[in-house]
C-alpha positions as MATLAB code, in Angstrom:
seq = 'XXXXXXXXXXXXXXXXXXXXXXXXXXXXXXXXXXXXXXXXXXXXXXXXXXXXXXXXXXXXXXXXXXXXXXXXXXXXXXXXXXXXXXXXXXXXXXXXXXXXXXXXXXXXXXXXXXXXXXXXXXXXXXXXXXXXXXXXXXXXXXXXXXXXXXXXXXXXXXXXXXXXXXXXXXXXXXXXXXXXXXXXXXXXXXXXXXXXXXXXXXXXXXXXXXXXXXXXXXXXXXXXXXXXXXXXXXXXXXXXXXXXXXXXXXXXXXXXXXXXXXXXXXXXXXXXXXXXXXXXXXXXXXXXXXXXXXXXXXXXXXXXXXXXXXXXXXXXXXXXXXXXXXXXXXXXXXXXXXXXXXXXXXXXXXXXXXXXXXXXXXXXXXXXXXXXXXXXXXXXXXXXXXXXXXXXXXXXXXXXXXXXXXXXXXXXXXXXXXXXXXXXXXXXXXXXXXXXXXXXXXXXXXXXXXXXXXXXXXXXXXXXXXXXXXXXXXXXXXXXXXXXXXXXXXXXXXXXXXXXXXXXXXXXXXXXXXXXXXXXXXXXXXXXXXXXXXXXXXXXXXXXXXXXXXXXXXXXXXXXXXXXXXXXXXXXXXXXXX';
ca = [
     -25.601 -104.673  150.552;
     -28.673 -104.133  152.290;
     -31.501 -102.368  150.382;
     -35.027 -101.067  151.089;
     -36.308 -100.265  147.455;
     -35.995 -101.674  144.091;
     -36.767  -99.465  141.324;
     -38.084 -101.780  138.283;
     -37.694  -99.793  134.655;
     -38.246 -100.408  131.235;
     -35.115 -100.404  130.464;
     -32.108  -99.026  132.710;
     -29.423  -97.242  130.540;
     -26.292  -97.492  133.003;
     -23.302  -96.282  131.118;
     -21.325  -98.873  133.049;
     -19.674 -100.878  129.983;
     -19.270 -103.523  132.601;
     -23.034 -103.865  132.335;
     -24.653 -101.435  129.627;
     -28.260 -102.721  130.833;
     -30.728 -103.514  133.315;
     -33.866 -104.051  134.202;
     -33.834 -102.908  137.644;
     -31.786 -101.348  140.824;
     -31.801 -101.992  144.614;
     -31.616  -99.005  146.683;
     -30.412  -98.210  150.212;
     -32.255  -94.930  150.739;
     -30.530  -94.380  153.986;
     -27.451  -93.972  152.182;
     -28.705  -92.675  149.369;
     -26.507  -95.856  147.588;
     -26.671  -98.307  144.945;
     -27.324 -101.462  145.996;
     -27.587 -103.710  142.963;
     -27.908 -103.864  139.268;
     -29.461 -106.178  136.744;
     -32.649 -108.125  136.025;
     -35.502 -107.826  138.705;
     -34.824 -111.279  139.485;
     -31.364 -110.837  140.391;
     -31.589 -107.663  141.638;
     -34.679 -109.219  143.987;
     -32.182 -112.110  145.291;
     -29.353 -110.201  145.800;
     -31.639 -107.866  148.342;
     -34.495 -110.092  149.362;
     -37.403 -108.651  150.852;
     -36.817 -104.725  149.594;
     -40.126 -103.757  147.975;
     -40.363 -102.686  144.167;
     -41.632  -99.559  142.659;
     -42.531 -100.721  138.886;
     -41.893  -97.155  137.340;
     -44.035  -98.839  133.598;
     -42.698  -97.348  130.132;
     -39.908  -95.017  132.172;
     -36.141  -95.516  131.307;
     -33.667  -94.489  133.879;
     -30.032  -92.785  132.982;
     -27.473  -91.219  135.713;
     -28.499  -88.307  136.070;
     -27.900  -85.433  134.089;
     -24.315  -83.062  134.836;
     -24.311  -79.903  133.545;
     -20.486  -79.287  133.995;
     -20.275  -75.347  133.798;
     -23.134  -73.078  134.853;
     -23.745  -70.138  137.264;
     -27.411  -71.092  139.372;
     -27.493  -68.214  141.408;
     -26.622  -65.739  139.246;
     -28.643  -67.635  136.351;
     -31.436  -67.349  138.506;
     -31.569  -64.034  140.082;
     -31.259  -62.174  136.161;
     -33.894  -64.649  134.049;
     -36.263  -65.941  136.915;
     -39.793  -63.605  138.295;
     -39.582  -60.842  139.070;
     -37.237  -60.892  136.794;
     -37.572  -61.214  133.192;
     -35.895  -62.778  130.552;
     -35.688  -61.495  127.475;
     -33.456  -63.735  125.334;
     -34.896  -64.682  122.046;
     -34.654  -68.315  122.135;
     -36.546  -68.219  125.701;
     -39.908  -68.509  125.216;
     -40.161  -68.085  121.391;
     -41.036  -66.174  119.214;
     -42.418  -64.278  122.116;
     -38.901  -62.233  122.117;
     -37.669  -63.682  118.996;
     -37.094  -60.225  117.529;
     -36.132  -56.110  118.926;
     -39.837  -55.508  117.394;
     -41.444  -58.118  119.539;
     -39.617  -57.117  122.895;
     -40.439  -53.381  122.068;
     -43.974  -54.427  122.068;
     -43.602  -56.748  125.537;
     -41.727  -53.381  127.017;
     -45.011  -51.229  126.046;
     -47.485  -53.655  127.861;
     -44.999  -54.382  130.576;
     -44.801  -50.416  131.808;
     -48.753  -50.374  130.988;
     -49.153  -53.358  133.186;
     -47.135  -52.699  136.619;
     -47.621  -50.478  139.392;
     -45.978  -47.320  138.648;
     -42.834  -47.567  141.199;
     -42.169  -51.077  140.520;
     -38.349  -51.614  138.844;
     -38.175  -53.258  136.081;
     -34.760  -55.961  135.480;
     -34.747  -57.596  131.837;
     -31.863  -59.803  130.842;
     -30.937  -61.217  127.543;
     -31.398  -58.338  124.704;
     -29.062  -59.968  121.979;
     -27.980  -57.538  119.224;
     -27.094  -60.404  117.102;
     -30.365  -63.017  117.282;
     -32.806  -59.927  117.671;
     -31.505  -57.156  115.640;
     -31.566  -54.617  118.137;
     -29.742  -51.527  118.621;
     -27.069  -50.868  121.630;
     -29.364  -48.733  123.487;
     -28.800  -45.844  125.553;
     -30.913  -44.264  128.013;
     -33.178  -42.197  125.323;
     -34.302  -45.319  124.374;
     -35.124  -47.088  127.289;
     -37.157  -43.790  128.137;
     -39.740  -44.322  125.491;
     -40.842  -47.650  127.000;
     -40.090  -46.875  130.598;
     -40.290  -42.993  131.108;
     -40.694  -43.308  134.986;
     -40.076  -45.894  136.838;
     -36.478  -47.600  137.353;
     -35.224  -49.806  134.462;
     -32.039  -52.139  133.874;
     -31.697  -54.504  130.350;
     -28.834  -56.599  130.741;
     -27.117  -57.448  127.188;
     -27.098  -61.537  126.751;
     -22.966  -61.385  126.270;
     -22.837  -60.318  130.016;
     -20.996  -57.638  129.291;
     -22.951  -54.706  128.782;
     -25.834  -53.018  130.905;
     -28.317  -49.847  129.520;
     -30.906  -48.403  131.518;
     -33.119  -45.225  131.664;
     -33.096  -41.768  132.852;
     -34.700  -42.614  136.126;
     -31.734  -44.940  136.717;
     -29.599  -42.272  135.671;
     -30.960  -40.108  137.967;
     -31.324  -42.219  141.242;
     -27.222  -42.495  140.424;
     -25.835  -39.462  140.464;
     -27.695  -36.296  141.020;
     -25.572  -34.262  138.098;
     -26.134  -37.106  135.834;
     -21.908  -37.837  135.605;
     -20.928  -41.330  136.386;
     -17.608  -41.171  138.583;
     -14.226  -42.065  137.348;
     -14.631  -45.110  134.968;
     -13.287  -48.420  137.585;
     -10.319  -50.491  136.256;
     -11.390  -52.999  133.574;
     -14.978  -51.402  132.976;
     -16.564  -48.118  131.751;
     -19.459  -46.056  131.524;
     -20.845  -44.421  128.456;
     -21.066  -41.070  128.775;
     -22.030  -38.093  126.565;
     -19.817  -35.305  125.338;
     -20.551  -33.102  128.464;
     -19.865  -35.904  130.396;
     -23.491  -37.160  131.589;
     -24.412  -40.943  131.318;
     -26.049  -42.007  127.787;
     -27.425  -45.087  130.163;
     -24.873  -48.023  128.952;
     -21.985  -49.541  131.086;
     -19.640  -51.817  130.108;
     -18.238  -54.930  132.302;
     -18.270  -55.927  135.821;
     -17.339  -53.092  137.840;
     -19.191  -50.249  136.167;
     -22.503  -52.471  135.723;
     -22.176  -53.117  139.547;
     -22.092  -49.297  140.021;
     -24.704  -48.695  137.885;
     -27.538  -51.240  138.196;
     -27.017  -52.331  141.930;
     -29.513  -50.247  143.433;
     -32.273  -51.086  140.928;
     -31.594  -54.775  141.292;
     -31.840  -54.560  145.139;
     -35.538  -53.190  144.544;
     -36.635  -55.224  141.911;
     -35.176  -58.900  143.240;
     -36.280  -59.230  147.030;
     -35.929  -62.856  147.124;
     -32.617  -63.488  145.355;
     -32.579  -66.320  147.356;
     -35.743  -67.870  145.706;
     -34.477  -66.791  142.285;
     -31.227  -69.338  142.461;
     -33.689  -71.828  143.527;
     -36.587  -71.306  140.565;
     -32.945  -71.792  138.497;
     -31.998  -74.964  140.458;
     -35.874  -76.376  139.515;
     -35.540  -75.625  136.161;
     -32.222  -77.269  135.652;
     -33.808  -80.660  137.821;
     -36.738  -80.502  135.636;
     -34.452  -81.327  132.592;
     -33.264  -83.951  134.452;
     -29.412  -82.242  135.270;
     -28.880  -83.379  138.995;
     -25.403  -82.102  139.306;
     -23.932  -79.212  138.160;
     -21.561  -75.990  139.086;
     -20.748  -72.372  139.714;
     -18.406  -71.646  137.630;
     -17.970  -68.017  138.723;
     -17.813  -68.440  142.726;
     -17.166  -66.018  144.938;
     -17.426  -66.261  148.679;
     -20.132  -63.838  149.349;
     -21.535  -66.563  147.387;
     -21.172  -69.282  150.008;
     -24.446  -68.534  152.256;
     -26.363  -68.567  149.512;
     -25.084  -72.075  147.548;
     -25.096  -73.472  151.271;
     -28.782  -72.964  152.023;
     -29.803  -74.106  148.307;
     -27.615  -77.642  149.150;
     -28.512  -77.997  152.838;
     -32.408  -78.360  152.765;
     -33.903  -81.658  152.413;
     -35.590  -81.516  148.979;
     -32.437  -79.906  147.527;
     -32.448  -81.416  143.664;
     -29.013  -80.867  142.533;
     -25.312  -81.752  143.594;
     -22.908  -78.712  142.898;
     -19.057  -78.061  142.394;
     -18.158  -74.590  143.290;
     -14.907  -72.710  141.103;
     -13.289  -69.978  142.918;
     -12.778  -67.045  140.705;
      -8.755  -66.338  140.262;
      -9.427  -62.559  140.516;
     -10.380  -63.046  144.014;
      -7.659  -62.610  147.228;
      -8.802  -66.239  148.798;
      -9.283  -67.798  145.801;
      -6.468  -70.385  147.200;
      -7.892  -71.299  150.216;
     -10.279  -73.964  151.064;
     -13.859  -73.621  151.752;
     -15.837  -75.006  154.609;
     -19.704  -75.589  153.039;
     -21.125  -77.331  156.263;
     -23.667  -77.736  157.834;
     -24.432  -78.734  153.791;
     -23.516  -82.099  153.407;
     -19.846  -82.728  151.739;
     -21.243  -84.522  148.931;
     -23.675  -82.084  147.478;
     -21.706  -78.992  147.677;
     -17.615  -78.733  147.819;
     -14.922  -76.787  146.352;
     -13.731  -77.912  142.922;
     -10.810  -75.789  141.855;
     -10.149  -72.067  140.219;
     -11.732  -70.035  137.317;
     -10.031  -67.892  134.662;
     -10.832  -65.510  131.926;
      -8.580  -66.054  128.630;
     -10.630  -64.329  126.383;
     -14.061  -62.778  126.212;
     -17.324  -63.637  123.913;
     -17.732  -64.247  120.042;
     -20.850  -61.949  120.195;
     -19.671  -59.042  121.407;
     -16.143  -59.449  119.540;
     -13.912  -60.035  122.540;
     -12.542  -63.050  121.269;
      -8.711  -64.054  120.846;
      -9.064  -65.380  117.233;
      -6.624  -65.835  114.246;
      -9.216  -64.974  111.825;
     -11.902  -61.908  111.488;
     -15.627  -61.018  111.594;
     -17.484  -60.674  108.501;
     -18.107  -57.496  106.967;
     -21.495  -57.049  106.375;
     -24.863  -55.341  107.920;
     -24.982  -57.440  110.770;
     -21.989  -57.463  111.826;
     -21.947  -53.269  111.581;
     -25.269  -52.834  113.110;
     -23.918  -54.981  116.646;
     -20.739  -52.785  116.581;
     -18.597  -55.663  116.935;
     -14.913  -55.142  115.216;
     -14.201  -57.081  112.206;
     -10.290  -58.062  113.564;
      -8.967  -60.662  114.115;
      -8.908  -59.605  117.740;
      -5.507  -61.948  118.125;
      -3.689  -61.459  121.540;
      -4.949  -58.021  121.947;
      -8.542  -59.297  123.463;
      -6.384  -61.712  125.953;
      -7.274  -61.000  129.633;
      -3.731  -61.643  130.535;
      -0.155  -61.566  129.474;
       1.654  -64.687  129.547;
       3.289  -63.399  132.523;
       0.545  -62.871  134.395;
      -0.811  -66.197  133.339;
       2.613  -67.981  134.422;
       2.591  -66.243  138.078;
      -1.017  -67.082  138.765;
      -0.216  -70.727  137.435;
       3.057  -70.725  139.462;
       0.466  -69.238  142.787;
      -2.101  -71.843  143.001;
      -0.641  -75.448  141.249;
       1.049  -76.172  144.356;
      -1.962  -76.190  146.288;
      -3.714  -78.959  144.379;
      -6.560  -77.210  142.642;
      -7.947  -78.107  139.005;
      -7.994  -75.045  136.750;
     -10.351  -73.682  134.884;
     -10.181  -71.594  131.860;
     -12.396  -69.945  129.599;
     -11.817  -69.801  126.229;
     -13.300  -69.410  123.040;
     -10.757  -68.739  120.340;
      -7.579  -70.287  119.249;
      -5.580  -67.653  119.788;
      -6.182  -67.705  123.148;
      -6.588  -71.824  123.425;
      -2.811  -71.649  121.946;
      -1.654  -69.320  124.859;
      -3.715  -71.318  127.738;
      -2.188  -74.426  126.218;
       1.266  -72.743  126.621;
       0.738  -71.476  129.744;
      -0.353  -75.110  130.681;
       1.988  -76.632  129.479;
       4.937  -74.588  131.028;
       3.459  -74.890  134.666;
       2.574  -78.447  134.295;
       6.274  -79.038  133.310;
       7.751  -77.012  135.546;
       5.317  -78.485  138.823;
       6.203  -82.067  137.708;
       2.753  -82.723  136.578;
       3.162  -84.210  132.855;
       1.532  -87.173  132.613;
      -0.286  -86.807  136.401;
      -4.179  -87.054  136.419;
      -4.547  -83.449  137.070;
      -7.414  -83.025  135.037;
      -7.153  -79.539  134.236;
      -9.787  -77.789  132.252;
     -10.980  -75.218  129.552;
     -14.292  -74.565  128.881;
     -16.112  -72.971  125.749;
     -13.347  -73.178  122.922;
     -16.161  -72.802  119.991;
     -13.353  -71.359  117.979;
     -10.721  -73.424  118.235;
      -8.797  -76.500  116.090;
      -8.973  -79.897  116.005;
      -5.084  -79.894  116.584;
      -5.726  -77.639  119.437;
      -7.933  -80.255  120.846;
      -5.069  -83.040  119.707;
      -2.783  -81.317  122.385;
      -4.823  -80.630  124.645;
      -5.543  -84.360  125.348;
      -1.764  -85.201  125.025;
      -1.209  -82.485  127.749;
      -3.808  -84.381  129.692;
      -6.133  -81.730  129.542;
      -9.998  -81.998  129.114;
     -12.352  -80.109  127.339;
     -16.036  -79.040  127.943;
     -18.004  -77.746  124.719;
     -20.980  -75.315  124.800;
     -23.472  -77.096  122.289;
     -25.697  -73.645  123.060;
     -23.183  -71.498  120.828;
     -23.703  -73.745  117.791;
     -27.527  -74.478  118.908;
     -28.967  -70.366  119.368;
     -26.184  -68.722  116.772;
     -25.031  -71.509  114.500;
     -27.098  -69.847  111.575;
     -25.908  -66.370  112.289;
     -22.135  -68.152  113.072;
     -21.942  -69.574  109.450;
     -21.822  -67.340  106.076;
     -22.957  -64.063  108.494;
     -20.244  -63.841  111.469;
     -17.526  -65.899  109.930;
     -16.820  -67.488  106.551;
     -18.562  -71.058  106.096;
     -14.888  -72.629  106.760;
     -15.009  -71.176  109.959;
     -18.712  -70.977  111.020;
     -19.628  -74.173  110.343;
     -17.123  -75.725  112.063;
     -18.160  -74.292  115.434;
     -17.565  -76.238  118.696;
     -16.041  -78.989  116.731;
     -17.180  -81.696  119.034;
     -16.387  -84.376  116.239;
     -12.675  -83.327  116.126;
     -12.927  -83.246  120.235;
     -14.323  -86.773  120.630;
     -11.691  -88.048  117.919;
      -8.858  -86.225  119.890;
      -9.111  -88.400  123.156;
      -9.255  -85.939  125.305;
     -12.917  -86.527  127.538;
     -14.904  -84.171  126.151;
     -18.319  -82.393  127.846;
     -20.638  -80.642  127.327;
     -22.568  -77.642  129.541;
     -25.016  -75.001  128.862;
     -23.485  -71.592  130.833;
     -27.143  -71.162  132.738;
     -28.047  -68.666  132.290;
     -26.285  -68.163  128.590;
     -29.165  -70.512  127.912;
     -31.442  -72.936  128.822;
     -30.252  -76.405  130.317;
     -31.571  -78.744  128.321;
     -29.114  -81.518  128.029;
     -31.415  -83.611  125.708;
     -30.970  -80.503  123.134;
     -27.402  -80.405  123.477;
     -27.422  -84.137  122.992;
     -29.533  -83.822  119.689;
     -27.531  -81.225  118.246;
     -24.293  -82.520  118.679;
     -25.467  -85.548  117.282;
     -27.569  -84.179  114.147;
     -25.205  -80.760  113.799;
     -28.953  -79.208  113.026;
     -29.944  -75.835  114.501;
     -33.300  -75.248  115.192;
     -34.509  -73.353  111.623;
     -33.459  -76.903  109.923;
     -30.212  -76.594  108.925;
     -27.287  -78.455  108.898;
     -23.745  -76.934  109.779;
     -20.295  -79.134  109.719;
     -21.824  -82.305  109.569;
     -18.287  -83.580  109.816;
     -18.320  -82.563  113.677;
     -20.955  -84.643  114.441;
     -20.737  -87.299  117.330;
     -22.528  -90.446  117.927;
     -25.073  -90.604  120.405;
     -23.199  -92.741  123.122;
     -20.508  -89.976  123.028;
     -22.950  -87.493  123.119;
     -24.862  -89.038  126.396;
     -21.521  -89.903  127.976;
     -20.574  -85.699  127.708;
     -23.302  -85.090  129.873;
     -22.844  -88.499  132.253;
     -19.995  -90.542  132.773;
     -17.473  -88.000  131.273;
     -19.115  -85.281  133.732;
     -18.745  -87.085  136.661;
     -15.239  -87.990  135.531;
     -14.519  -84.146  134.899;
     -15.705  -83.390  138.179;
     -14.209  -86.113  140.203;
     -16.776  -87.601  141.001;
     -16.340  -91.001  138.748;
     -15.975  -93.028  142.063;
     -19.602  -92.197  143.048;
     -21.608  -90.158  140.000;
     -21.967  -90.602  136.721;
     -23.069  -94.273  135.623;
     -25.360  -96.732  137.160;
     -23.065  -98.977  139.163;
     -23.026 -100.662  142.703;
     -21.653  -98.729  145.299;
     -22.554  -95.132  143.542;
     -24.755  -92.601  144.644;
     -28.182  -93.291  143.385;
     -28.596  -89.979  141.222;
     -30.832  -91.017  138.343;
     -33.169  -89.226  135.453;
     -36.366  -90.878  134.645;
     -37.376  -90.589  130.625;
     -40.416  -91.044  128.889;
     -38.546  -93.162  126.678;
     -35.328  -95.068  125.364;
     -32.745  -92.114  123.891;
     -30.729  -95.059  121.778;
     -34.354  -96.319  120.016;
     -35.889  -92.626  119.373;
     -35.286  -90.567  116.067;
     -32.535  -88.508  116.712;
     -33.424  -85.865  114.606;
     -36.725  -85.730  117.332;
     -35.353  -86.481  120.348;
     -36.329  -83.659  121.959;
     -40.142  -84.443  121.327;
     -39.861  -87.975  121.241;
     -37.679  -88.665  124.734;
     -39.199  -86.242  127.872;
     -37.901  -86.023  131.573;
     -40.534  -87.555  134.242;
     -38.095  -86.575  136.932;
     -34.760  -86.486  138.875;
     -33.613  -89.077  141.825;
     -31.367  -87.908  144.369;
     -29.270  -89.996  147.151;
     -32.377  -92.671  146.296;
     -34.905  -90.176  146.576;
     -37.572  -89.225  144.119;
     -36.913  -85.006  143.706;
     -39.596  -83.311  145.146;
     -39.364  -79.527  143.554;
     -42.339  -77.897  145.310;
     -40.894  -79.124  148.772;
     -37.830  -77.806  147.569;
     -39.055  -74.115  146.635;
     -41.147  -74.519  149.728;
     -37.907  -75.141  151.925;
     -36.461  -71.949  150.378;
     -39.115  -69.609  150.975;
     -39.124  -70.622  154.780;
     -35.542  -68.938  155.236;
     -35.199  -65.353  155.791;
     -34.748  -64.022  152.386;
     -32.935  -60.572  154.083;
     -30.200  -62.434  155.049;
     -29.415  -63.566  151.594;
     -30.330  -59.631  150.214;
     -26.518  -59.242  149.587;
     -26.680  -61.825  146.764;
     -28.715  -59.729  144.178;
     -25.770  -57.058  143.777;
     -23.827  -60.893  142.021;
     -26.226  -60.760  140.027;
     -24.787  -59.127  136.755;
     -21.577  -60.828  137.455;
     -19.224  -61.451  134.494;
     -20.713  -64.679  132.584;
     -18.487  -67.098  130.365;
     -20.582  -67.119  126.902;
];
């Protein structure tokens, strides 16, 4: 094969079992593909005349893949001019509710009087925050429009200025289907909205005023992912009105990410194909259909067979003790069967949000029926289940037998692990949260994700946590659920590429594949796994044989007409997965 560039590194971790290690890789930067892999002498012999770029002490790997994310929505509610106040972001600045309150006071004093405020990530469990109302927020933002989005994505809080802007008499309209407004006894708003439709109606005007260039906000999330070594990801709540934005992000010359779209099943056109031109087809494509089985463990809406512990932390967060069981399901079995029967013949990959064990039993039952009825048992369908934080090991064995692949959320363990084990749930449940060990043993290809913007997109931290089972506090929970470093790396490379049906051209460094790499400061295999994120840093990424220039990318997005993408802001509070 032809090549016009050879990269030499301290080591190249190929993730290709046929040749796990190499010294050099030759690239055809015109096609963006790999022409040769091996020792420097072997690669030079295979591609004579190609110049050599020596990366020094850097270690190359296949680019990390986050197979479950929400980049546009994540960027709009976390990147400036919005404020990301989640407790694990910019710690310890937002570690406690007292710290958040101090930030709000400073913020109101520093901004122009007419500038709206949007804060995302308030966490009642981790920060000890109450369920806010308009009078609470009025104390910090007495006159300006102010909105605070709960970290779960299921609730929003807003001040009296927002109430007046929305409803002159202070009274919200009738509750939308599947959502509701918080109300005082006289019917006026109390500054709360629950679930997507009500949140849209309550805070949409504020978002439109506060976020003048939502495409740039999405680009900043792309940049954050790339800075952490990610070269491919997904949009797991794709809607048709997001298409123009994703095409813009994918079509500029220095776009750092490839992106697969999972269309929400509640959209009327979710079964239709999507034309992503002029974005390259290998950079933006529709992958499948997304469904939700249950809700979030952080607000008590998971379909589980086990209750929460009854204590002050749980009561203050207003989480029902439960167990919620099937009452927390978003679909009846009949509805699930109808959806699967309707869209299975179209060939799309399904991806099912599920956190609780009862929910996963129902999903696997529905999957088993649909696979059998449509002649897909034993076929390489790669239907997915997302999260599975509170699910059982035997369920992963059943998933593997059905050909179902699992994407796990290490962030749930990392940021909530200390609470999960002994505060939210008894230790036999909480210590086992995110059963990576059981999932890997089941034989199903396991991947890891960050569900951005629910958590910062940091694959190296996911890998460290799933190998050590240690949270940032230093505590170890469920060491029997630990996985090997190699299995953890596969979860963010070869397995993730396979899960997205891109194993033929991505996920490992091999001849003929696309040249998507992450450049690391040191070798993960020789680092102290307990200090992986300290000893190994991301130096940059390569996409299609080209070193990613993130500054150029942001400038290219800023040069586009912002007004053409203003509609995106109304999707910024859409249901996240968590």
